Phi, psi and omega in degrees: 000133178227149176228145180218133177243122180235075179062252186261009174234120181256143176233125176232130179239119183270181186290347179264002181082023176266116180263126176249119177258121187238126171286125188237059183225046190297331180295340175246027179056034178057031171294150182242151177234190184297326180290315179295321177300318178294318179298317178296316179300312180299320180294312181297319180293322179292322178294324181297334183272354183265141179266353185260002180266119184260332179213144174239130176249130175255119185224182177205158179271155174087192185281329184258142172292304174190136178275006181086220184290138177293138184297321178296320177295318179296323179295320176295317181297330181300333180262003181286155170286171176302317182297318179292320177296321179294321178298316179296317180296319179296323179296316178294318179299320180290325177295315180297320178297317180299320178290313184300322186256020170305136186289331182272164176299143181233141180234129171263131180251105189252109183263341185207216185293137175228104186245153174055238182299339178293331174296326175295318178301314179297318182294335181278351180267149182292322185226133179238121178244125188233148168290152176288358173267354182290149176219159188223148178202127171268084196270002191302318185294340175297336180256010182076023182243183178225152180278062193291304188290333179274349190301319181301324184279322179291317178298320178297325183282315188251351179091160185295316185299312179294323179297321179300324178286302191285335173297328186265328184272333186056030177292145172274131177229159189252180190301323181295321177290320178299324177294316178298322182284340182097001177289325181246144181261326181219140176237129183222166173298149183306319183284354177256359187298311181297320179297320181293321176296317179297322177297319179293321177300315180299321177299315181291320181293343178281350184260160179297124183302313180291324178298318180296318179297317179290326178294321178296315179295324178301316180300317177297318189284331184260349183302127173065014178275149175293135178278091181235184184295326178299314180292319179298318179295316181298312182291326177294320179294323180296314182290325178295319180296316184285332176298325182267358178288164178302316182292318179297318178295317179297317180298317179293316179297316180298321180296311183287333178270003178055046178228172180278134178294157189287353177273351177285145169279164179302151185300335183264359180288147177232158177297137179263095182272000000 
């Protein structure tokens, strides 16, 4: 088990390889600025390079998940040149990309308000579990701005039609609507949120680590592709390769021998929080 504190971004890695990245700026509703964006980018990039991380959870302290951009940072940006604004935008875009393409499964734990760029953070995670008290808002147009850097991920999460509405209206919507739109996967009572996240972690830990990473990449690679011979050949090669891999062989043998595969923890093991 390891813990790391990097100012307003906390990293905790338990004995099962579950990394929890926590926004720790509750006095400002976990709003982020250029410094927090850099800390998040560094954290996500470091996790991507590790082979022992099986699941990543993105969480936050306090009542709000994240209010999006910090007001002080926005005030500074208002006086920036085009070049400085472009540099800031690229930094945010690179952080979102690092999160979106983390190789391991990722879970967003949303306990409260998620506004602006925070909707982008949620959209970049594979699984989003929210309290029924959570709310969401793509609020940029209220300030005469647009949700540009988060847009690829939000459109992928909620679809073009919903994006056309919520990008323009800046309406606040709640967890039940987010579930309907596809932004959120599960909605639970606030006091059940941690338990629901733990249940999802247990579900993921029961699966082959390499298989999950390859399955995630598969989803990215085949999405919206024409079903032609090139795609058929590629997907056939992928399943053939993983069947003969060490993990694939172990998984098949464990299934036919009616035993637990070697990537499972003992039945009596519990998460070390």
